C-alpha positions in Angstrom: 126.1 67.6 197.4 127.7 70.0 200.3 126.2 73.4 200.6 127.7 76.1 199.4 129.6 73.8 196.8 128.9 74.8 193.3 126.5 73.0 191.1 128.4 70.9 188.5 125.9 71.0 185.9 125.4 74.6 185.9 129.0 75.4 186.4 130.3 73.3 183.6 131.8 75.0 180.5 131.2 73.9 177.0 134.4 73.2 175.3 134.0 73.9 171.5 136.5 71.8 169.6 136.8 73.1 165.9 136.5 70.5 163.4 136.9 71.2 160.0 136.3 68.0 157.6 139.0 68.3 154.9 137.7 69.3 151.7 137.4 66.2 149.2 139.4 65.8 146.0 137.6 64.0 142.9 139.1 62.4 140.1 136.4 61.6 137.2 137.9 59.2 134.5 135.5 59.2 131.0 136.2 56.6 128.2 134.7 57.4 124.7 135.2 55.3 121.6 133.4 54.9 118.3 131.4 52.5 116.7 134.0 50.5 115.4 135.3 49.6 118.6 133.1 47.0 120.6 131.7 48.0 124.0 134.0 46.5 126.7 136.0 46.7 130.0 139.0 49.2 129.7 141.5 49.3 132.6 142.7 52.6 133.9 145.9 52.9 136.0 146.6 56.1 138.3 150.2 56.3 139.5 151.5 59.1 141.5 151.3 60.0 145.2 149.0 57.1 145.7 148.8 54.4 143.2 145.2 53.5 142.2 143.1 52.1 139.4 139.7 51.3 138.1 137.9 49.2 135.2 135.6 51.2 132.9 132.8 49.4 131.4 131.6 51.0 128.2 128.0 51.1 126.9 127.2 52.8 123.7 130.9 53.8 123.4 130.6 55.6 126.9 131.7 54.9 130.3 133.5 56.3 133.5 134.8 55.7 136.7 135.1 58.0 139.8 137.7 58.5 142.8 135.1 60.2 144.9 135.1 58.2 148.0 132.0 56.1 146.7 133.0 54.2 143.8 136.7 54.2 144.5 138.6 55.7 147.3 139.6 59.5 147.1 143.2 60.4 146.1 145.0 62.4 148.6 146.5 65.9 147.2 149.4 65.3 144.9 150.7 64.8 141.5 149.4 61.9 139.2 149.2 60.4 135.7 146.5 58.5 134.4 147.1 56.0 131.7 144.7 53.3 129.9 146.5 50.1 130.2 145.7 48.8 126.9 145.6 52.1 124.6 145.1 50.6 121.3 143.7 53.2 118.9 143.9 56.0 121.5 143.4 59.2 119.8 143.1 61.8 122.8 144.1 61.2 126.5 143.9 64.6 128.3 143.2 65.7 131.9 142.6 69.4 131.3 145.6 71.1 132.6 147.7 71.1 129.5 150.1 68.4 130.5 148.5 65.3 128.6 147.6 62.9 131.4 149.6 64.2 134.2 147.7 66.1 136.7 148.1 68.0 140.2 145.3 67.8 142.4 144.9 69.9 145.5 142.1 69.5 148.4 138.9 70.6 147.1 139.7 70.1 143.6 138.1 68.0 141.0 139.9 66.6 137.8 138.5 64.9 134.9 140.4 62.8 132.5 139.3 61.7 129.3 140.4 58.8 127.0 139.1 58.8 123.5 139.7 55.9 121.0 138.7 55.8 117.5 139.5 53.5 114.7 139.2 55.1 111.5 136.7 53.6 108.8 138.3 52.2 105.7 138.7 54.5 102.7 136.1 54.1 100.2 137.9 53.5 96.8 134.6 53.7 94.8 134.6 50.1 93.8 131.4 48.4 94.1 130.9 44.7 93.5 134.1 43.3 94.2 137.7 43.5 92.9 138.7 45.1 89.6 140.1 42.3 87.2 142.6 43.3 84.5 141.4 42.3 80.9 144.0 41.0 78.2 143.8 42.6 74.7 142.9 39.2 73.2 139.5 39.4 75.2 138.9 42.9 73.9 139.5 41.7 70.2 137.1 38.8 70.6 134.6 40.9 72.3 134.7 43.6 69.5 134.4 41.1 66.9 131.1 39.6 68.7 129.5 42.8 68.9 130.3 43.9 65.2 129.4 40.3 63.6 125.8 41.1 63.6 126.6 44.3 61.6 127.9 42.1 58.7 124.7 40.7 57.4 123.0 44.1 57.9 125.7 45.8 55.8 125.3 42.9 53.1 121.7 43.2 53.0 121.8 47.0 52.7 124.4 46.6 49.9 122.1 44.1 48.3 118.8 46.2 48.2 120.7 49.1 46.8 122.0 47.1 44.1 118.6 45.7 43.3 117.1 49.0 43.3 120.0 50.6 41.2 119.4 47.4 38.7 115.6 48.0 38.3 115.9 51.5 37.4 118.2 51.3 34.7 115.8 48.5 32.7 
């Protein structure tokens, strides 16, 4: 290095380049169902600024998928609609923004959508042991004569004893 020349290391300037990592958007999809619906795989479709989808496997009536950059790709800011592909028995579908399953997400936002499926249990009609069978009036008459037939000998015996007692007193 020539004398009098500046030392490149000591005169080098550090250039600071500002680097800001954009904040992440996160979308969580939660699925719930009651015991009358078997656990299984449920497909969720997200359409909007970017289309995406996931399959939720439920265990004990609960499951979820996440668009968080780990499980599924992040969704860029925008407006989306989440739908359950086969929404049989869907009771509630909401993404918490008061617009059903349509939501707008900005950088740094997190949105949670919930899909709840229910099957109503069958009504309890109070029938125990099967079906109620209509009864004909003929069968009622026969049943009543069978239940009454034991009383005829008892009544005749009572009348006979009474007549015997009365006839003995008159002698």
